[in-house]
C-alpha positions as CSV (number, residue, x, y, z in Angstrom):
1,M,63.5,-37.2,-4.5
2,P,60.9,-37.7,-7.3
3,I,58.1,-40.1,-6.4
4,A,58.9,-42.4,-9.3
5,L,62.5,-42.9,-8.1
6,L,61.2,-43.5,-4.6
7,L,58.8,-46.1,-5.8
8,Q,61.6,-47.8,-7.9
9,W,63.8,-47.8,-4.8
10,L,61.1,-49.4,-2.6
11,R,60.3,-52.1,-5.2
12,G,64.0,-53.0,-5.6
13,K,65.1,-54.7,-8.8
14,P,62.6,-56.2,-11.2
15,T,62.2,-60.0,-11.0
16,P,63.7,-61.6,-14.2
17,R,61.0,-63.3,-16.2
18,P,62.6,-66.0,-18.4
19,D,59.3,-68.0,-17.9
20,L,57.4,-65.6,-20.2
21,Q,57.4,-66.0,-24.0
22,F,56.5,-62.9,-25.9
23,V,55.3,-63.1,-29.5
24,F,55.4,-59.7,-31.2
25,F,53.3,-59.5,-34.3
26,T,54.3,-56.7,-36.6
27,R,54.4,-55.6,-40.3
28,A,56.9,-53.6,-42.3
29,G,56.4,-49.8,-42.4
30,C,54.3,-49.7,-39.2
31,C,55.6,-46.8,-37.0
32,L,53.4,-48.0,-34.0
33,C,55.2,-51.4,-34.3
34,D,58.6,-49.7,-34.3
35,N,57.8,-47.7,-31.2
36,A,56.3,-50.8,-29.4
37,L,59.3,-52.9,-30.3
38,E,61.6,-50.3,-28.7
39,I,59.5,-50.6,-25.5
40,V,59.6,-54.4,-25.6
41,N,63.3,-54.5,-26.2
42,R,64.0,-52.1,-23.4
43,L,61.9,-54.2,-21.0
44,Q,63.5,-57.4,-22.3
45,S,66.9,-56.1,-21.2
46,V,65.5,-55.7,-17.6
47,Y,63.2,-58.7,-17.3
48,F,65.1,-61.2,-19.6
49,F,62.0,-62.7,-21.3
50,A,62.1,-64.3,-24.7
51,V,60.7,-62.4,-27.7
52,E,59.8,-63.8,-31.1
53,V,59.1,-61.2,-33.7
54,V,56.6,-62.3,-36.4
55,D,55.7,-60.3,-39.6
56,I,52.0,-61.0,-40.1
57,D,52.3,-60.3,-43.9
58,T,54.2,-63.6,-44.3
59,S,50.9,-65.6,-43.7
60,P,47.4,-65.0,-44.9
61,E,46.1,-66.6,-41.6
62,L,48.0,-64.0,-39.5
63,V,46.8,-61.2,-41.7
64,Q,43.2,-62.4,-41.2
65,A,43.7,-62.8,-37.5
66,H,45.4,-59.5,-36.8
67,G,44.6,-57.3,-39.8
68,N,45.3,-53.7,-39.0
69,W,45.5,-54.2,-35.3
70,V,49.3,-54.5,-35.2
71,P,51.4,-54.3,-33.2
72,V,50.0,-57.3,-31.2
73,I,51.8,-58.7,-28.2
74,A,50.9,-62.2,-27.0
75,I,52.4,-63.4,-23.7
76,N,52.4,-67.2,-23.2
77,G,49.8,-67.5,-25.9
78,T,47.4,-64.9,-24.7
79,V,47.0,-61.6,-26.6
80,R,47.6,-58.8,-24.1
81,F,48.0,-55.7,-26.3
82,R,46.7,-54.6,-29.8
83,G,47.6,-51.4,-31.5
84,R,49.3,-48.9,-29.2
85,I,51.3,-50.5,-26.4
86,N,51.1,-49.0,-22.9
87,E,54.5,-49.3,-21.3
88,V,53.2,-48.7,-17.8
89,L,50.6,-51.5,-18.1
90,L,53.1,-53.8,-19.6
91,K,55.5,-53.2,-16.7
92,R,52.7,-53.7,-14.2
93,L,51.9,-57.0,-15.9
94,L,55.5,-58.1,-15.7
95,D,55.7,-57.2,-12.0
96,A,52.3,-58.5,-10.9
97,V,52.4,-62.0,-12.3
98,P,54.4,-64.3,-10.2
99,P,57.0,-66.5,-12.1
100,G,55.5,-69.8,-13.2
101,A,51.9,-68.5,-13.2
102,T,49.9,-68.3,-16.4
103,V,49.3,-64.9,-17.9
């Protein structure tokens, strides 16, 4: 049995995280954003957190705040990822933070 499957079996099912609010900052034509959104959507179907997708080009303030650093993921108001999203780190974050705790 591959080690990844063994670890998944030992961990059991992931804990649903409806307590987390994801804001996904993106812009049109960004291939990194498209890839990151696929990751977020895949994890959302497992952890059941809420996701708000925001196009930064709709607001000069958002363009100034995030510029060319998209995609940006904020969880419960704290920016956790900019640029390339690491799926393994995001999963660890989802698994490590107990429901109800601040991220």
